[in-house]
C-alpha positions as CSV (number, residue, x, y, z in Angstrom):
1,X,2.2,-9.4,21.3
2,X,-1.1,-9.7,20.3
3,X,-3.6,-6.5,20.7
4,X,-0.4,-4.6,19.9
5,X,-1.1,-1.0,17.9
6,X,1.3,0.6,15.9
7,X,3.4,3.4,17.5
8,X,5.7,6.5,16.7
9,X,8.7,4.8,18.4
10,X,10.6,3.8,15.4
11,X,10.2,7.5,13.8
12,X,11.6,9.4,16.8
13,X,14.5,6.4,17.5
14,X,15.3,7.4,13.6
15,X,15.5,11.0,14.4
16,X,17.2,10.6,17.4
17,X,19.9,8.5,16.5
18,X,20.0,9.2,12.9
19,X,19.0,13.2,12.4
20,X,16.5,12.9,10.3
21,X,14.0,15.5,9.8
22,X,11.2,13.4,7.3
23,X,10.6,9.9,7.8
24,X,8.5,8.6,5.4
25,X,6.4,5.5,6.1
26,X,6.2,3.1,2.8
27,X,3.1,0.3,2.1
28,X,2.1,-1.5,-0.8
29,X,-1.3,-3.2,-1.4
30,X,-2.7,-5.4,-4.1
31,X,0.5,-7.6,-4.7
32,X,-1.0,-10.5,-4.2
33,X,-4.1,-9.8,-6.5
34,X,-5.0,-11.2,-9.8
35,X,-6.0,-8.3,-11.1
36,X,-5.7,-4.6,-11.5
37,X,-2.4,-2.9,-10.0
38,X,-0.2,-2.8,-7.1
39,X,-0.2,0.6,-5.7
40,X,2.2,2.1,-3.1
41,X,1.9,4.9,-0.6
42,X,4.2,7.1,1.3
43,X,3.5,9.6,4.3
44,X,5.6,11.7,6.3
45,X,3.7,13.3,9.9
46,X,5.2,16.2,11.8
47,X,6.9,14.0,14.2
48,X,7.6,17.1,16.5
49,X,3.5,17.8,16.7
50,X,2.9,16.4,20.4
51,X,-0.7,15.7,19.4
52,X,0.1,13.1,16.5
53,X,-0.2,10.3,18.8
54,X,-3.7,10.9,19.6
55,X,-5.0,12.4,16.3
56,X,-3.8,9.2,14.8
57,X,-5.3,7.1,17.1
58,X,-7.1,4.1,15.5
59,X,-4.5,4.1,12.7
60,X,-3.4,0.3,12.3
61,X,-2.4,-2.3,9.7
62,X,-5.1,-1.8,6.7
63,X,-6.0,-5.1,7.0
64,X,-7.0,-4.9,10.4
65,X,-9.8,-2.3,9.8
66,X,-13.0,-2.3,8.2
67,X,-13.5,-0.4,5.4
68,X,-15.4,2.1,7.0
69,X,-13.3,2.6,9.2
70,X,-10.2,2.7,6.5
71,X,-12.4,5.4,4.6
72,X,-12.5,7.7,7.8
73,X,-9.0,7.3,8.7
74,X,-7.6,8.1,5.0
75,X,-9.5,11.8,5.5
76,X,-7.7,11.9,8.9
77,X,-4.2,11.0,7.6
78,X,-4.4,12.9,4.1
79,X,-5.1,16.2,6.4
80,X,-2.8,15.7,8.9
81,X,-0.2,14.6,6.8
82,X,2.6,17.1,6.2
83,X,3.1,15.4,2.5
84,X,2.0,11.9,1.5
85,X,2.1,10.1,-2.3
86,X,0.2,7.4,-4.0
87,X,2.2,5.1,-6.9
88,X,0.0,2.6,-9.5
89,X,1.6,0.2,-11.1
90,X,-0.6,-1.4,-13.5
91,X,-1.4,-5.4,-14.4
92,X,0.4,-4.8,-17.5
93,X,3.4,-3.5,-16.1
94,X,3.4,-5.7,-13.5
95,X,3.3,-8.5,-16.5
96,X,6.5,-7.1,-18.2
97,X,9.2,-6.5,-15.4
98,X,7.4,-8.8,-12.3
99,X,5.3,-8.0,-8.9
100,X,8.7,-7.2,-6.9
101,X,9.9,-4.6,-9.5
102,X,6.7,-2.9,-10.2
103,X,6.0,-3.2,-6.3
104,X,9.4,-0.9,-6.0
105,X,8.6,1.4,-8.9
106,X,4.7,2.1,-7.5
107,X,6.7,3.0,-4.3
108,X,9.4,4.8,-6.0
109,X,6.8,7.2,-7.7
110,X,5.1,7.6,-4.2
111,X,8.1,9.0,-3.0
112,X,8.7,11.1,-5.5
113,X,5.6,13.2,-5.0
114,X,6.5,14.0,-1.4
115,X,7.4,17.3,-0.5
116,X,9.7,17.9,1.4
117,X,11.4,15.0,0.5
118,X,12.2,12.2,2.7
119,X,15.3,11.9,4.2
120,X,14.4,8.3,5.9
121,X,12.3,5.6,4.7
122,X,10.6,3.1,6.9
123,X,9.6,0.4,4.3
124,X,6.9,-2.5,5.4
125,X,8.3,-6.2,4.5
126,X,11.5,-6.8,3.1
127,X,11.7,-4.3,0.5
128,X,14.8,-2.2,-0.4
129,X,15.0,0.6,-2.6
130,X,18.2,0.4,-4.0
131,X,18.1,2.3,-6.5
132,X,17.0,5.8,-4.4
133,X,20.2,7.0,-2.0
134,X,17.9,8.0,0.5
135,X,18.6,5.8,4.1
136,X,16.4,3.7,4.9
137,X,15.4,0.0,6.8
138,X,12.6,-2.5,6.0
139,X,10.4,-3.9,9.2
140,X,8.8,-7.0,8.8
141,X,4.9,-6.4,9.6
142,X,6.0,-2.4,9.8
143,X,2.0,-1.7,9.5
144,X,1.3,-3.5,12.8
145,X,4.4,-1.6,14.6
146,X,5.1,2.0,12.7
147,X,2.3,4.5,12.3
148,X,3.8,6.4,9.0
149,X,3.6,2.9,8.0
150,X,0.1,2.1,9.0
151,X,-0.7,5.3,8.1
152,X,0.4,3.9,4.2
153,X,-1.2,0.9,4.2
154,X,-4.6,2.5,4.6
155,X,-3.9,5.0,2.2
156,X,-2.8,2.4,-0.6
157,X,-5.9,-0.3,0.6
158,X,-8.3,2.5,-0.2
159,X,-6.7,4.0,-3.1
160,X,-6.6,0.6,-4.9
161,X,-9.8,-0.6,-3.5
162,X,-11.5,2.7,-5.0
163,X,-9.8,1.1,-8.3
164,X,-11.5,-1.6,-8.3
165,X,-14.9,-0.7,-7.9
166,X,-14.2,1.9,-10.6
167,X,-12.9,-1.7,-12.8
168,X,-16.3,-3.3,-11.5
169,X,-18.1,-0.9,-13.8
170,X,-16.4,-1.6,-16.5
171,X,-16.2,-5.3,-16.0
172,X,-19.7,-6.3,-14.5
173,X,-18.9,-9.9,-14.5
174,X,-16.2,-10.6,-12.4
175,X,-17.4,-8.9,-8.9
176,X,-14.2,-7.1,-8.5
177,X,-16.1,-5.1,-6.2
178,X,-16.4,-7.7,-3.7
179,X,-13.2,-9.4,-4.1
180,X,-10.9,-6.3,-5.4
181,X,-9.3,-8.6,-7.5
182,X,-8.2,-11.5,-5.0
183,X,-8.0,-15.0,-6.0
184,X,-11.1,-15.9,-3.9
185,X,-13.4,-18.7,-4.9
186,X,-16.0,-16.5,-7.0
187,X,-13.1,-14.8,-9.1
188,X,-12.1,-18.2,-10.3
189,X,-15.5,-19.3,-10.9
190,X,-15.8,-16.0,-13.0
191,X,-12.4,-16.6,-14.7
192,X,-13.4,-20.4,-15.8
193,X,-16.5,-19.0,-17.6
194,X,-15.6,-15.4,-18.8
195,X,-11.5,-16.0,-19.2
196,X,-9.3,-12.8,-18.0
197,X,-9.8,-9.1,-18.9
198,X,-7.7,-6.6,-20.0
199,X,-6.6,-6.0,-16.0
200,X,-5.8,-9.2,-15.6
201,X,-2.2,-10.3,-14.3
202,X,-1.2,-12.7,-17.2
203,X,2.1,-14.2,-15.5
204,X,0.1,-15.2,-12.1
205,X,-1.5,-18.6,-11.6
206,X,-3.7,-19.7,-12.6
207,X,-3.6,-17.0,-15.7
208,X,-0.6,-18.5,-16.9
209,X,-2.3,-21.8,-17.5
210,X,-4.7,-22.9,-19.6
211,X,-8.2,-22.3,-17.6
212,X,-10.2,-25.3,-17.6
């Protein structure tokens, strides 16, 4: 439904039907980028807090938010969460194992940082983490439906954006602070002019083909 915002309905259902105590939301940022890492985040909230939904008002799919809003919400989420974790998988690893395995690796890293450990995972999209025994479900467009997933999307996006801003200082010709490594017209023009850097993904088009 247009204008719908994420809620705690998925989390509360899991608690009610599965007896879970610690439900983690997972999401990633940077999967489609031509450069830089893929970053995943995992977040667990205190679902028995009656004020939680109000505290998290404004939390939404990171793509719907401005950079300023994401930064503000990042602080609220990290201060409110029972626990959270961040996983980062570099471009070199993405080239070695592929973007989906790298995304899963980043997610598993994020989950491994959670204390207490989750007993249920809500994962954005179609990804399944088969290498973990933790009960889980994948939710299409989960970052617009589940507050835990939406919060994870914000943590992942803000973390990755900061990485790409830092990469801009190391590779000033590419405009990473502006496009964050995605395949914009500017980025493709800079690639044609200067060639790829050490943080580019060489298995991604157009990098896997000779640049004219």
